[in-house]
N, C-alpha and C positions, 0 to 999 in steps of 0.2 A: 503493501499500499503506499500511498505518497508520503503519509505519516511514517509508518516504518523505514520506508528506503532514506526520504530528503531532512524530514524537520526532529528526528530521534537520536539521529546521530548528531546533530549539533550540541544536543543538550548532555551539560554532565550531572547536570544534579536534578531535585526532584521538579517536575511539569505539571501543573495544574491546567486544564482543561476543564472549564464550565459549561454547562449548557442549560440558557436558562428558558423557560415555560417549554420545555418540552411536550407537555399536553397539546400544542398548535400543530405535530405533527399526528395526534390521536383522531383526526377527521380526515386524515389519507391513509386507510388499512394498509393500501399495497407497497407504499414508502415504509410506514412503519415497523412491518411486518418483514423486511430486509434491514431495516437500519437500527432497530431495535437489538434484535441478535448479533448484529455486526459489533455495538458496542457490547455485548455481552463476551461476545470471541476475544475482542482486546483484552476485556479485563481478565478471562482466563489465563489469555497469554501470558500475564505477567509471572506466572507461575515459572514459565522456562525459560521465555526471552527476556533478557537483562536488558534490554532496550524500553520494554513495555512495562518494566518492573520500575520503573521511574514516572511511570504517568501516575497522576493521582486524578479521579473522573469526580465531579460535582454534577447530579442531575436536579434540577427544579421542575414541580411538576404541578399545578393547580388543582385538578380531579383525581378522580380515578382513572387506573388504563383501563381501559376496553379494548385493546387490540387482542387477540388472540394469542397466546406465545404459550409455548413449553415451558416449563420452571426451570430448563436448563438452557432457555433461549433468552430469557428478562433478563435485563439489567439493573429492575426492582427487587428483587431480591436477594440482592447481597450486597456486601457492605454496611453501612449504619446508614441507617433511615431516620432521620430527622421532622418532626413534626412543629410548625410552627403555630403556636397558641394565638387566640383574639388579642389586639391591643390591648394596652390600658390606657385609660384619660391621660398619664403623664406620657406614655409613647405617643399617642396621638399628636399634643400639645408639642413635642419635639421635630416629630416629622412635619409638623405644618409650618414650624420653623426653620426646618432646615430646607424645606422647598418653596419657602419664602410666599406663604398662601396670606394671600390681603385681608386679614382678617381683623387687622386693627384691634382697637380696644375692647371688641367683643371676642376675643379668641377662644376664651377658655369657656364661654357658651357655646359656641360653634362646637368646640372640641365637644364638650359635653352631650350636644343633643347629637353628634357625631355616633359618639359610642353607645348613647342611649338607642340610637335608630338601626345602629349594624350591630351590635355586640363587639362591635373592635373586629368585625370580622375584614381578613388584611385585604382580600380583592375584593370587598366593596369599598373600603375606606381609599385605597389606591385608584380604583376608578372616580373615585369621586373628587379626589385631587386636581386633577387636572381641568376639572370643571369650575372648582373654585377657583383656579387660578383665571380663569377665561371672563370668570364673574367680576373678577375687580372689584370687589366689596359689596355689588350692588345686591347680591343675594343675600334677603333679610332671614334671620333665624325661622320667622314664622313660617315663610314661604320654603324654604330647606325642607323644615319639619312636615310640610301639608304636603309639598309636591316628591318627595323623599319614594314613596312607593307605588310612583306611576312612572306613565312613560318619558314624561316630560322632565323629570327629574334629574339629580345629578346623578343618579346612582341606576338610568335608565339603561346605558349600553351594558351593565352589569347584568341587570336581571334579566334582560333579552339573551344573554350569552346563557344564561342557567338556563333559561326556560327552553331554548334551543337542544342544550346536553340533555334536556329530558324528554324530548319530544319523542325519538326514537323508544322510548321506555315505556310503553305506558302502566307497566306493573310498577315502576317509581312512581311514576305521578299517582297512582294510587296510593300507596305508601304514605306519601308525602301531605296529599290530600289528608287521609285522616289524621295525621301527626297535627298538622296546623289547625283543624277543626275541631283538636279536643281540647278541653279545657286543663286537662290533667296528663302527665307524662305518660306515653303509652310503651306498647311493648308489640313490634314488628319480628318478622322471620330474620335471623341473623345477616345474611346474604342482602337483604335490600335495607336494612340497618345500618348493613356496613358501606354500602355503596353512599348511601344518602349522607352517612358522615363523612366520607371523603369527598363528598362535592360541598361539602362545607352548608349542607342545607340545616343537619338537624346536631344537637348535642347530645349525646350517648353519658349516662350516667345508672351505672346500677343494671344493665339490661333495660332501662327505660330511654325512650326519645322526646324532648321538647325541640321545636323550632330554635335553630340558631339566634335570628334575633327577630326581634317585631318587623322589622323592612320586608323578612323574606315572609314572615306570615301573611301579612298583609297584601304584599302583591302576588304571590300566589294563590292566597283564597280566592282574589278576583279574576286573575287569567286560566288556573287551571281548571279542568270542565267540573262543574258541582257534582255531575251522576257519577264522579266516579268514585267519591266515599263511602258509597255504597256496599262496595266488596269487602271491608274491613269492617270491624264493630260488630 
């Protein structure tokens, strides 16, 4: 390969290769089915080939892997897996400062509202950050909260992406509808629970599920077909 023949011979120490948002490949099954096993093979080559032993892989992905791979072909079941937890209020404020979001004197109020609406979900907050930058401070706190679970809100793109991810999986739509319509934590069969949690849509505690944030609960109550909920319960 090009890496092995031309890049690795020039490297004396460890080489870190980071691939961000690998989940973007999941929508292209044919490419994923070839590229992901290739990554796994390079990882395995490190045991026998000196050049590959210097490579350190970092793969980040935002959703569960729906590409059908054999266990020995997947790059996601080896190495150390780390799950990012939701942002705290302090972390949201720190990020707002780092990104120079134009929140002015109401910075803490905006941050508190964001955490309250999103539950600190990383992908939701990241999607909103760009919209807040474009708003240049014209977006009132009241407007942010009112429009949050709508198509026109600052989370609109993020919410539509999640809806699109659910669209090919009616079983997950049914399961999520059951969770968000319940006033109490509910139990689901393990595979559906795992897949919804992997998408960041639910919180799992002691085998019981709740919506991960109010933003998701309101949005999917509105846009998931209501007839689905009768399958559970």
